[in-house]
C-alpha positions as semicolon CSV with decimal commas, in nm:
position;residue;x (nm);y (nm);z (nm)
1;M;-10,582;2,771;5,155
2;E;-10,436;3,081;5,324
3;I;-10,401;2,902;5,660
4;A;-10,238;2,600;5,495
5;L;-9,988;2,817;5,308
6;F;-9,906;3,008;5,623
7;A;-9,847;2,691;5,825
8;N;-9,623;2,549;5,555
9;A;-9,424;2,873;5,525
10;R;-9,373;2,882;5,900
11;K;-9,268;2,515;5,908
12;L;-9,018;2,571;5,624
13;Y;-8,867;2,866;5,816
14;D;-8,850;2,671;6,147
15;H;-8,654;2,395;5,970
16;K;-8,424;2,661;5,811
17;L;-8,516;2,574;5,448
18;Y;-8,476;2,934;5,348
19;E;-8,454;2,877;4,974
20;C;-8,796;2,704;4,998
21;V;-8,944;2,976;5,220
22;I;-8,899;3,243;4,953
23;P;-9,149;3,112;4,695
24;A;-9,399;2,990;4,958
25;A;-9,403;3,318;5,146
26;D;-9,418;3,519;4,824
27;L;-9,725;3,312;4,705
28;L;-9,896;3,373;5,041
29;R;-9,818;3,743;5,029
30;T;-9,980;3,770;4,685
31;V;-10,290;3,584;4,809
32;L;-10,327;3,812;5,108
33;K;-10,284;4,119;4,891
34;N;-10,557;4,010;4,649
35;D;-10,801;3,883;4,913
36;R;-10,830;4,151;5,187
37;Y;-11,113;3,969;5,363
38;V;-10,882;3,704;5,503
39;A;-10,579;3,927;5,550
40;T;-10,494;4,044;5,899
41;L;-10,217;4,280;6,010
42;D;-10,034;4,020;6,224
43;V;-10,039;3,753;5,948
44;E;-9,911;3,998;5,684
45;Y;-9,639;4,106;5,925
46;Q;-9,523;3,758;5,987
47;V;-9,519;3,664;5,621
48;L;-9,309;3,970;5,543
49;L;-9,071;3,872;5,823
50;Y;-9,034;3,519;5,678
51;L;-8,977;3,655;5,330
52;L;-8,721;3,924;5,432
53;N;-8,514;3,699;5,659
54;A;-8,515;3,413;5,411
55;N;-8,378;3,646;5,145
56;Y;-8,119;3,769;5,394
57;K;-8,004;3,419;5,476
58;E;-7,981;3,336;5,104
59;R;-7,782;3,661;5,049
60;N;-8,046;3,814;4,828
61;Y;-7,975;4,155;4,984
62;R;-8,158;4,378;4,741
63;A;-8,469;4,155;4,754
64;A;-8,460;4,170;5,132
65;L;-8,435;4,550;5,140
66;R;-8,750;4,584;4,919
67;H;-8,957;4,464;5,214
68;F;-8,776;4,641;5,499
69;D;-8,972;4,970;5,488
70;E;-9,304;4,789;5,473
71;I;-9,209;4,582;5,776
72;I;-9,113;4,895;5,975
73;H;-9,445;5,057;5,881
74;K;-9,655;4,752;5,991
75;R;-9,463;4,719;6,310
76;R;-9,537;5,080;6,403
77;L;-9,911;5,014;6,334
78;M;-9,901;4,710;6,565
79;E;-9,724;4,906;6,838
80;R;-9,977;5,189;6,808
81;H;-10,269;4,945;6,846
82;K;-10,086;4,754;7,123
83;N;-10,116;4,430;6,938
84;A;-10,031;4,137;7,175
85;V;-9,926;3,920;6,880
86;L;-9,611;4,132;6,835
87;V;-9,482;4,025;7,178
88;A;-9,560;3,660;7,104
89;I;-9,379;3,676;6,764
90;E;-9,066;3,827;6,913
91;S;-9,062;3,582;7,200
92;S;-9,086;3,288;6,956
93;Y;-8,832;3,438;6,712
94;P;-8,579;3,666;6,889
95;E;-8,425;3,759;6,553
96;F;-8,755;3,933;6,457
97;G;-8,691;4,212;6,711
98;D;-8,667;4,565;6,588
99;A;-8,294;4,608;6,673
100;E;-8,188;4,284;6,502
101;Q;-8,398;4,360;6,190
102;R;-8,232;4,698;6,159
103;R;-7,894;4,535;6,195
104;R;-7,973;4,292;5,919
105;A;-8,102;4,577;5,697
106;A;-7,774;4,764;5,763
107;E;-7,581;4,448;5,662
108;C;-7,773;4,447;5,342
109;Y;-7,689;4,808;5,274
110;R;-7,323;4,735;5,351
111;Q;-7,317;4,440;5,112
112;I;-7,448;4,643;4,824
113;G;-7,199;4,920;4,894
114;N;-7,424;5,184;5,052
115;T;-7,244;5,243;5,381
116;D;-7,410;5,579;5,448
117;L;-7,753;5,417;5,471
118;A;-7,608;5,132;5,674
119;I;-7,479;5,380;5,935
120;E;-7,808;5,574;5,929
121;T;-8,005;5,255;5,987
122;L;-7,790;5,147;6,282
123;L;-7,809;5,490;6,441
124;Q;-8,189;5,457;6,450
125;V;-8,147;5,186;6,714
126;P;-8,152;5,348;7,065
127;P;-7,809;5,331;7,235
128;T;-7,950;5,133;7,531
129;L;-8,080;4,865;7,290
130;R;-7,758;4,823;7,093
131;S;-7,595;4,486;7,138
132;P;-7,211;4,441;7,113
133;R;-7,269;4,309;6,763
134;I;-7,452;4,625;6,655
135;N;-7,189;4,847;6,821
136;L;-6,906;4,661;6,647
137;M;-7,071;4,689;6,310
138;L;-7,138;5,058;6,360
139;A;-6,783;5,123;6,477
140;R;-6,628;4,947;6,180
141;L;-6,847;5,135;5,932
142;Q;-6,753;5,469;6,095
143;H;-6,385;5,371;6,124
144;H;-6,330;5,244;5,770
145;G;-6,515;5,525;5,605
146;T;-6,825;5,588;5,403
147;R;-6,875;5,564;5,034
148;H;-6,736;5,919;4,993
149;G;-6,419;5,832;5,188
150;T;-6,506;6,023;5,506
151;T;-6,448;5,870;5,849
152;K;-6,595;5,938;6,191
153;K;-6,312;5,827;6,416
154;S;-6,435;5,984;6,738
155;E;-6,774;5,813;6,703
156;A;-6,601;5,490;6,611
157;V;-6,388;5,504;6,929
158;L;-6,700;5,544;7,144
159;A;-6,871;5,247;6,974
160;Y;-6,556;5,031;7,009
161;K;-6,536;5,116;7,383
162;E;-6,894;5,002;7,429
163;V;-6,796;4,661;7,283
164;I;-6,496;4,639;7,518
165;R;-6,710;4,713;7,822
166;E;-6,929;4,411;7,743
167;C;-6,664;4,186;7,582
168;P;-6,316;4,255;7,716
169;M;-6,162;3,963;7,521
170;A;-6,242;4,121;7,178
171;L;-5,878;4,139;7,061
172;Q;-5,965;4,276;6,716
173;V;-6,148;4,561;6,884
174;I;-5,839;4,635;7,099
175;E;-5,630;4,649;6,779
176;A;-5,884;4,886;6,618
177;L;-5,868;5,119;6,920
178;L;-5,489;5,121;6,911
179;E;-5,499;5,194;6,540
180;L;-5,728;5,489;6,605
181;G;-5,467;5,632;6,842
182;V;-5,610;5,540;7,183
183;K;-5,332;5,487;7,435
184;G;-5,258;5,141;7,556
185;N;-5,294;5,237;7,924
186;E;-5,645;5,365;7,866
187;I;-5,750;5,044;7,688
188;N;-5,592;4,835;7,964
189;S;-5,783;5,024;8,229
190;L;-6,101;4,987;8,029
191;V;-6,050;4,609;7,993
192;M;-5,963;4,551;8,356
193;H;-6,272;4,747;8,475
194;A;-6,509;4,559;8,248
195;A;-6,799;4,386;8,418
196;T;-6,730;4,038;8,274
197;V;-6,349;4,019;8,307
198;P;-6,244;3,695;8,485
199;D;-5,962;3,660;8,736
200;H;-5,603;3,581;8,647
201;F;-5,607;3,794;8,329
202;D;-5,255;3,936;8,366
203;W;-5,145;3,806;8,028
204;L;-5,408;4,022;7,859
205;S;-5,233;4,337;7,986
206;K;-4,913;4,223;7,831
207;W;-5,085;4,142;7,506
208;I;-5,227;4,496;7,495
209;K;-4,881;4,633;7,571
210;A;-4,726;4,434;7,282
211;L;-4,995;4,556;7,041
212;A;-4,944;4,914;7,155
213;Q;-4,570;4,882;7,093
214;M;-4,637;4,744;6,744
215;F;-4,863;5,034;6,646
216;D;-4,603;5,273;6,796
217;F;-4,338;5,148;6,543
218;K;-4,149;4,956;6,814
219;H;-4,162;4,618;6,645
220;S;-3,855;4,481;6,831
221;D;-4,006;4,563;7,172
222;A;-4,337;4,416;7,062
223;S;-4,176;4,092;6,952
224;Q;-3,994;4,067;7,285
225;T;-4,317;4,120;7,477
226;F;-4,498;3,853;7,274
227;L;-4,199;3,622;7,320
228;M;-4,222;3,661;7,696
229;L;-4,590;3,573;7,680
230;H;-4,502;3,267;7,477
231;D;-4,222;3,144;7,702
232;K;-4,344;3,234;8,053
233;T;-4,723;3,173;8,042
234;T;-4,951;2,877;7,971
235;L;-5,026;3,020;7,627
236;R;-4,715;2,851;7,490
237;C;-4,755;2,723;7,126
238;N;-5,095;2,894;7,079
239;E;-5,161;2,957;6,715
240;H;-5,284;3,313;6,752
241;L;-4,999;3,412;6,978
242;M;-4,743;3,263;6,738
243;M;-4,898;3,450;6,447
244;A;-4,878;3,778;6,639
245;L;-4,515;3,709;6,735
246;G;-4,427;3,608;6,376
247;K;-4,579;3,928;6,236
248;C;-4,385;4,150;6,475
249;L;-4,059;3,970;6,378
250;Y;-4,146;4,008;6,013
251;Y;-4,230;4,375;6,057
252;N;-3,893;4,420;6,229
253;G;-3,703;4,258;5,944
254;D;-3,603;3,944;6,142
255;Y;-3,697;3,717;5,854
256;F;-3,534;3,393;5,971
257;Q;-3,689;3,410;6,312
258;A;-4,028;3,497;6,164
259;E;-3,994;3,200;5,921
260;D;-3,933;2,964;6,221
261;I;-4,238;3,097;6,401
262;F;-4,461;3,066;6,093
263;S;-4,334;2,713;6,030
264;S;-4,432;2,619;6,387
265;T;-4,773;2,778;6,328
266;L;-4,822;2,567;6,015
267;C;-4,722;2,256;6,209
268;A;-4,997;2,335;6,457
269;N;-5,250;2,422;6,186
270;P;-5,154;2,322;5,832
271;D;-5,464;2,499;5,691
272;N;-5,355;2,851;5,806
273;V;-5,361;3,024;5,465
274;E;-5,245;3,356;5,613
275;A;-4,929;3,196;5,746
276;I;-4,868;3,032;5,405
277;G;-4,897;3,371;5,234
278;L;-4,655;3,533;5,480
279;M;-4,407;3,248;5,432
280;T;-4,415;3,321;5,060
281;V;-4,338;3,690;5,130
282;L;-4,047;3,597;5,354
283;C;-3,889;3,373;5,093
284;G;-3,878;3,670;4,850
285;Q;-3,707;3,908;5,093
286;E;-3,341;3,980;5,129
287;G;-3,213;3,793;5,430
288;G;-3,527;3,586;5,421
289;C;-3,582;3,212;5,452
290;E;-3,455;2,953;5,214
291;Q;-3,755;2,721;5,239
292;D;-3,733;2,395;5,047
293;S;-3,915;2,417;4,716
294;A;-4,085;2,081;4,780
295;D;-4,230;2,221;5,108
296;M;-4,347;2,536;4,933
297;D;-4,512;2,337;4,656
298;Y;-4,694;2,133;4,919
299;L;-4,815;2,447;5,088
300;F;-4,935;2,594;4,759
301;A;-5,112;2,271;4,679
302;K;-5,320;2,315;4,999
303;V;-5,408;2,672;4,887
304;T;-5,515;2,569;4,536
305;S;-5,724;2,274;4,664
306;E;-5,982;2,505;4,819
307;V;-6,309;2,546;4,635
308;K;-6,397;2,888;4,774
309;Y;-6,118;3,151;4,798
310;T;-6,083;3,405;5,073
311;A;-5,863;3,716;5,071
312;S;-5,569;3,508;5,209
313;H;-5,599;3,266;4,918
314;W;-5,593;3,538;4,657
315;F;-5,293;3,700;4,827
316;A;-5,093;3,374;4,836
317;H;-5,155;3,324;4,463
318;A;-5,060;3,690;4,386
319;Q;-4,732;3,654;4,584
320;L;-4,644;3,333;4,397
321;L;-4,700;3,507;4,064
322;Y;-4,487;3,802;4,180
323;D;-4,198;3,567;4,262
324;E;-4,238;3,399;3,923
325;G;-4,221;3,738;3,741
326;K;-4,584;3,723;3,615
327;F;-4,667;4,073;3,729
328;E;-4,984;4,144;3,522
329;R;-5,153;3,823;3,640
330;G;-5,034;3,890;3,995
331;L;-5,196;4,234;3,979
332;N;-5,532;4,075;3,887
333;F;-5,508;3,839;4,188
334;V;-5,424;4,133;4,416
335;D;-5,733;4,311;4,291
336;Q;-5,940;4,003;4,375
337;C;-5,791;4,002;4,723
338;L;-5,866;4,369;4,779
339;D;-6,224;4,319;4,660
340;S;-6,269;4,062;4,933
341;E;-6,077;4,259;5,201
342;P;-6,011;4,628;5,102
343;R;-5,793;4,693;5,410
344;N;-5,552;4,397;5,363
345;H;-5,223;4,588;5,403
346;E;-5,012;4,292;5,274
347;A;-5,210;4,303;4,950
348;L;-5,179;4,685;4,933
349;I;-4,801;4,664;4,970
350;L;-4,778;4,385;4,714
351;R;-4,985;4,594;4,467
352;G;-4,722;4,873;4,500
353;R;-4,437;4,626;4,438
354;L;-4,611;4,485;4,131
355;L;-4,664;4,837;3,990
356;I;-4,297;4,914;4,049
357;A;-4,199;4,593;3,864
358;L;-4,426;4,701;3,573
359;E;-4,257;5,048;3,584
360;R;-4,585;5,221;3,666
361;H;-4,419;5,433;3,934
362;T;-4,686;5,703;3,968
363;Q;-4,952;5,440;4,035
364;A;-4,707;5,264;4,272
365;V;-4,675;5,582;4,482
366;C;-5,058;5,606;4,506
367;A;-5,073;5,234;4,608
368;F;-4,815;5,280;4,879
369;R;-4,989;5,594;5,004
370;A;-5,320;5,394;5,029
371;A;-5,132;5,132;5,229
372;Q;-4,983;5,399;5,454
373;M;-5,337;5,512;5,539
374;V;-5,418;5,157;5,656
375;A;-5,091;5,050;5,822
376;P;-4,854;5,342;5,882
377;Y;-4,636;5,117;6,109
378;R;-4,515;4,908;5,819
379;F;-4,156;4,980;5,708
380;E;-4,213;4,809;5,372
381;I;-4,444;5,094;5,274
382;Y;-4,174;5,358;5,314
383;R;-3,919;5,141;5,136
384;G;-4,154;5,096;4,843
385;L;-4,218;5,473;4,833
386;F;-3,847;5,530;4,835
387;H;-3,789;5,303;4,530
388;A;-4,079;5,468;4,344
389;Y;-3,940;5,814;4,408
390;L;-3,590;5,712;4,292
391;A;-3,733;5,562;3,971
392;Q;-3,906;5,893;3,899
393;K;-3,590;6,091;3,992
394;R;-3,779;6,268;4,272
395;F;-3,474;6,289;4,485
396;K;-3,593;6,562;4,725
397;E;-3,894;6,347;4,819
398;A;-3,674;6,041;4,857
399;N;-3,433;6,221;5,091
400;A;-3,715;6,366;5,292
401;L;-3,874;6,019;5,319
402;C;-3,547;5,874;5,454
403;N;-3,533;6,143;5,720
404;W;-3,895;6,082;5,819
405;T;-3,843;5,702;5,828
406;I;-3,551;5,740;6,071
407;R;-3,769;5,955;6,296
408;L;-4,051;5,695;6,294
409;F;-3,838;5,379;6,326
410;Q;-3,576;5,510;6,569
411;N;-3,475;5,167;6,701
412;S;-3,493;4,978;6,379
413;P;-3,180;4,892;6,173
414;R;-3,384;4,900;5,859
415;S;-3,424;5,275;5,841
416;F;-3,053;5,338;5,908
417;T;-2,960;5,087;5,643
418;M;-3,190;5,243;5,385
419;F;-3,044;5,590;5,457
420;G;-2,692;5,447;5,445
421;R;-2,763;5,288;5,109
422;T;-2,869;5,628;4,965
423;L;-2,555;5,793;5,101
424;F;-2,342;5,515;4,953
425;L;-2,490;5,588;4,612
426;F;-2,397;5,953;4,640
427;P;-2,086;6,052;4,435
428;D;-1,940;6,284;4,692
429;P;-1,668;6,093;4,888
430;R;-1,754;6,284;5,207
431;M;-2,114;6,164;5,186
432;R;-2,004;5,809;5,113
433;R;-1,794;5,801;5,421
434;T;-2,102;5,881;5,632
435;A;-2,280;5,570;5,488
436;R;-2,051;5,346;5,695
437;K;-2,169;5,521;6,016
438;F;-2,532;5,439;5,938
439;A;-2,442;5,076;5,857
440;E;-2,250;5,044;6,180
441;K;-2,535;5,198;6,375
442;S;-2,771;4,940;6,224
443;L;-2,533;4,660;6,331
444;K;-2,525;4,795;6,684
445;I;-2,898;4,750;6,702
446;N;-2,894;4,402;6,534
447;H;-2,549;4,257;6,480
448;I;-2,678;3,989;6,235
449;Y;-2,897;4,215;6,019
450;T;-2,816;4,097;5,666
451;P;-2,890;4,415;5,462
452;A;-2,658;4,616;5,687
453;V;-2,387;4,355;5,644
454;N;-2,440;4,371;5,267
455;L;-2,405;4,747;5,282
456;I;-2,075;4,711;5,471
457;A;-1,961;4,465;5,207
458;D;-2,048;4,709;4,928
459;I;-1,857;4,989;5,104
460;C;-1,556;4,756;5,120
461;Q;-1,558;4,738;4,742
462;V;-1,467;5,110;4,720
463;E;-1,285;5,155;5,045
464;V;-1,001;4,959;5,209
465;P;-1,168;4,711;5,448
466;T;-1,040;4,685;5,802
467;K;-0,963;4,359;5,976
468;A;-1,269;4,411;6,201
469;I;-1,498;4,441;5,903
470;I;-1,352;4,132;5,737
471;K;-1,400;3,941;6,057
472;L;-1,758;4,063;6,077
473;L;-1,830;3,945;5,724
474;E;-1,666;3,608;5,783
475;K;-1,869;3,559;6,098
476;H;-2,190;3,656;5,928
477;V;-2,134;3,432;5,625
478;I;-2,103;3,129;5,857
479;I;-2,454;3,203;5,994
480;F;-2,614;3,314;5,665
481;P;-2,414;3,180;5,363
482;K;-2,567;3,408;5,095
483;V;-2,432;3,408;4,743
484;N;-2,384;3,786;4,725
485;L;-2,201;3,797;5,058
486;L;-1,972;3,504;4,954
487;N;-1,896;3,693;4,635
488;H;-1,817;4,005;4,838
489;L;-1,569;3,819;5,056
490;G;-1,417;3,650;4,749
491;D;-1,360;3,988;4,586
492;I;-1,206;4,134;4,908
493;M;-0,967;3,835;4,947
494;R;-0,869;3,854;4,580
495;K;-0,786;4,221;4,613
496;Q;-0,586;4,157;4,927
497;K;-0,376;3,892;4,749
498;E;-0,516;3,592;4,937
499;P;-0,614;3,366;4,646
500;V;-0,675;3,052;4,852
501;K;-0,942;3,214;5,070
502;A;-1,085;3,392;4,765
503;M;-1,122;3,065;4,574
504;E;-1,279;2,903;4,881
505;Y;-1,554;3,167;4,899
506;Y;-1,608;3,159;4,519
507;Y;-1,657;2,787;4,520
508;K;-1,898;2,809;4,811
509;A;-2,098;3,064;4,607
510;L;-2,089;2,833;4,305
511;R;-2,237;2,549;4,513
512;Q;-2,543;2,763;4,579
513;D;-2,566;2,923;4,233
514;P;-2,364;2,750;3,962
515;K;-2,465;3,016;3,703
516;S;-2,366;3,319;3,907
517;K;-2,199;3,556;3,659
518;R;-2,032;3,755;3,935
519;T;-1,870;3,441;4,081
520;L;-1,748;3,324;3,744
521;R;-1,611;3,665;3,670
522;G;-1,425;3,668;4,004
523;L;-1,268;3,330;3,926
524;R;-1,170;3,456;3,581
525;L;-0,995;3,756;3,736
526;L;-0,833;3,528;3,995
527;S;-0,694;3,303;3,720
528;K;-0,560;3,608;3,536
529;S;-0,379;3,718;3,851
530;F;-0,218;3,367;3,863
531;E;-0,098;3,410;3,503
532;E;0,053;3,750;3,577
533;S;0,233;3,629;3,897
534;P;0,289;3,253;3,867
535;V;0,523;3,233;4,166
536;L;0,328;3,172;4,484
537;D;0,417;3,154;4,847
538;E;0,489;2,814;4,989
539;S;0,170;2,824;5,193
540;D;-0,034;2,922;4,882
541;A;0,124;2,645;4,684
542;I;0,036;2,392;4,950
543;G;-0,317;2,526;4,963
544;M;-0,355;2,514;4,592
545;D;-0,264;2,150;4,565
546;N;-0,598;2,040;4,696
547;Q;-0,806;2,298;4,493
548;P;-0,955;2,227;4,151
549;S;-0,807;2,396;3,857
550;T;-0,952;2,740;3,777
551;N;-0,882;2,708;3,410
552;E;-1,176;2,480;3,368
553;L;-1,408;2,745;3,508
554;A;-1,237;3,035;3,337
555;T;-1,287;2,885;2,988
556;P;-1,664;2,921;2,963
557;C;-1,644;3,271;3,106
558;E;-1,400;3,376;2,837
559;A;-1,628;3,239;2,570
560;T;-1,904;3,480;2,678
561;N;-1,896;3,851;2,744
562;V;-1,924;3,831;3,119
563;E;-1,890;4,201;3,182
564;G;-2,154;4,292;2,927
565;A;-2,385;4,024;3,059
566;E;-2,336;4,151;3,413
567;S;-2,411;4,504;3,320
568;A;-2,719;4,396;3,130
569;E;-2,834;4,198;3,434
570;N;-2,780;4,500;3,660
571;S;-2,986;4,716;3,424
572;R;-3,270;4,471;3,436
573;E;-3,262;4,452;3,811
574;A;-3,288;4,827;3,828
575;S;-3,628;4,818;3,667
576;S;-3,756;4,482;3,796
577;S;-3,896;4,362;4,127
578;A;-3,564;4,237;4,254
579;A;-3,467;4,582;4,379
580;A;-3,795;4,612;4,562
581;R;-3,757;4,273;4,719
582;S;-3,391;4,303;4,821
583;G;-3,401;4,657;4,956
584;Q;-3,113;4,759;4,731
585;E;-3,155;5,111;4,596
586;E;-3,091;5,215;4,246
587;D;-2,816;5,449;4,123
588;V;-2,929;5,809;4,128
589;D;-2,828;6,131;3,962
590;D;-2,623;6,336;4,191
591;H;-2,687;6,702;4,131
592;D;-3,042;6,704;4,272
593;W;-2,975;6,544;4,608
594;I;-3,007;6,728;4,938
595;D;-2,732;6,725;5,196
596;V;-2,770;6,508;5,500
597;P;-2,893;6,707;5,802
598;D;-2,640;6,760;6,079
599;G;-2,881;6,604;6,327
600;M;-2,850;6,271;6,157
């Protein structure tokens, strides 16, 4: 009976019927335990191997670990007695080797959350016997920290380098080394001197250079390097290259260009859930894409049709709920995403935004700080911290954060725009005048950066706009016809006594948002100015002949309290997610602010 049971258990394992191996091997193990006359060391050892590995394949990790110590003990006995069966077993089943069994035990410990024992188990494998898979697992466990939050970065760097020496094309390992602070030149030298690197690998050096620039806060340079790889090499239209390029553009705040790249990626692979989630983020950003709602519904239909969700699926759902204003449910989906992938920095940033929208500002600061530990090169983290500090009236921290952000993102228009926005909110006229300098510096770096143009437009509401600024706004509104910018131009033209141009911009804004309170209010004020001065110039009269009557639009505005509604709307925006998405800062108390350093 024992021989028949053993033969059947081995046959089930050879055919990979792991769920059937478990009861058969367990029955045989019980028989051998109760009848010691037929039990031999090599048979017991093989039965335990079948039972442990079948449980591992079926993801019964705790059940597999119950047999691990016994297998190690029996293996040592067989090595001591120089049992020839051990060599035959490992030649027939390479996965039954000691190093691979310890790796599987470490994986079981990792899955049940005991990373300390997982690292200890992997370190018991001699360094000469560690495969690249074992080194990669050990490096990630040491890099991402143990159960107590401690990390061993120097040991992780050594393990990552061992992987690169054997597998120079491991791009995720290259990213991990750059994240740990290893210089790009050192990694490039390591890759090019690897034993298995093929010829004509010049593009890999440029890829490493682009990644190094991204981790060094130079997102614009990184996007240019990736774009050069895309245009001038045979890697054109590769999905992974386009994703890397789109992420760099997104990190740099170039939302329209990033949206084009992600759209091309989805054309190449419609099932790329990560690209769908990032497209959703871009549509909620100021200066972001204006994707057709039907297209977005189609993309979300693909996400919801999946039976098993990954971290990217949970994030896409959470972002959709955030855009719909369902913040509590969105927070639950973000938690599901972080359970699947704890270091997903998009989910960590979204968690902070959701907490700001729920007015849990202290928790939002903690969420953004956790994201900063994972991805310190992301500007959205510092912007989220800035909003959380302002909401808590921690003005000293907010000011210090702006200074630090400018030092980190020296060539990014986003940091200068954020600092300029804070100065614009300051009541001192001298400080407000410096806000324009920061906005102009942002536009020197990127002349079509929408938030900087919006800041210029806001400054024009309190200062007399120059002809150059008006020309800049008119040029920008042709490229990006946003409602708020059209309203800005309408207000400027109305104040400069150019009613025809003002009405033109107001009607363009109404075509995009027929319920815009600010647009209707501007038309109402424009109609009042007509009533006060009915005599128009000849050119104005000619221009007005072809325009619709403003009285029809002014009537519904007069029936409602537009100014009260607008102020109520502004008060809601100050405490909702719109401020976090748009990058607009809230009004602040003035007496606690710190002066701008002279070096700025």
